[in-house]
C-alpha positions as CSV (number, residue, x, y, z in Angstrom):
1,X,-44.6,-11.0,-57.5
2,X,-43.4,-8.6,-54.8
3,X,-39.9,-7.2,-54.6
4,X,-39.0,-5.7,-51.1
5,X,-35.6,-4.3,-50.5
6,X,-34.0,-2.5,-47.0
7,X,-31.3,0.6,-47.4
8,X,-29.4,2.6,-45.3
9,X,-26.7,5.1,-45.2
10,X,-23.7,5.0,-42.7
11,X,-24.9,7.8,-40.7
12,X,-28.2,6.2,-40.2
13,X,-26.9,2.6,-39.5
14,X,-25.6,4.3,-36.7
15,X,-28.7,5.1,-35.3
16,X,-30.1,1.6,-36.7
17,X,-32.4,3.4,-39.2
18,X,-33.4,1.7,-42.6
19,X,-35.7,2.2,-45.1
20,X,-37.9,-0.6,-46.0
21,X,-39.7,-0.2,-49.7
22,X,-41.4,-2.2,-52.5
23,X,-41.2,-1.8,-56.1
24,X,-42.5,-3.6,-59.3
25,X,-39.3,-2.9,-61.3
26,X,-36.8,-5.7,-62.3
27,X,-33.9,-4.6,-60.9
28,X,-34.5,-3.2,-57.3
29,X,-30.9,-1.7,-57.2
30,X,-32.2,0.7,-60.1
31,X,-35.2,1.5,-57.3
32,X,-32.6,2.1,-54.4
33,X,-30.5,4.8,-56.6
34,X,-33.4,6.5,-57.9
35,X,-34.1,7.3,-54.1
36,X,-30.9,8.5,-53.9
37,X,-31.1,12.5,-54.4
38,X,-29.1,15.2,-54.0
39,X,-30.7,16.4,-50.6
40,X,-28.6,13.2,-49.1
41,X,-24.6,13.5,-49.3
42,X,-24.2,10.3,-48.1
43,X,-24.6,7.2,-50.3
44,X,-27.2,4.3,-49.9
45,X,-26.3,1.1,-49.6
46,X,-29.0,-2.0,-49.7
47,X,-29.0,-4.3,-46.7
48,X,-31.5,-6.9,-48.2
49,X,-33.2,-7.5,-51.1
50,X,-36.6,-10.1,-51.2
51,X,-37.7,-10.8,-54.7
52,X,-40.7,-13.2,-56.1
53,X,-42.3,-13.2,-53.3
54,X,-46.6,-13.7,-52.9
55,X,-48.4,-10.3,-53.9
56,X,-50.2,-10.4,-49.9
57,X,-46.3,-9.6,-48.6
58,X,-45.8,-5.8,-49.0
59,X,-43.7,-3.1,-47.3
60,X,-47.1,-1.7,-45.9
61,X,-47.4,-4.9,-43.7
62,X,-43.9,-5.2,-43.1
63,X,-43.7,-1.9,-41.6
64,X,-47.1,-2.8,-39.7
65,X,-45.4,-6.2,-38.4
66,X,-42.6,-4.2,-37.3
67,X,-44.4,-2.0,-35.2
68,X,-46.6,-4.4,-33.5
69,X,-43.0,-5.6,-32.6
70,X,-42.3,-2.3,-30.9
71,X,-40.1,-0.4,-33.7
72,X,-40.7,2.9,-34.0
73,X,-40.9,4.7,-37.2
74,X,-39.0,7.4,-37.6
75,X,-41.4,9.5,-39.8
76,X,-44.9,9.6,-39.5
């Protein structure tokens, strides 16, 4: 089953920037914390998690759907 998550930081939240990702780990919070590196002084906080999704629901498809709705990626 697919597990998706969305997280941000205080600064990124002010810009309406969020990270959407996918994991196979049992604990989604573990995956989010793995992305909390020393290069970012701000803590990451999880906005939403979705688990037990069908396999065809992926972060790539979510990103594509957001782009089709006019949401621009911060990086390409």
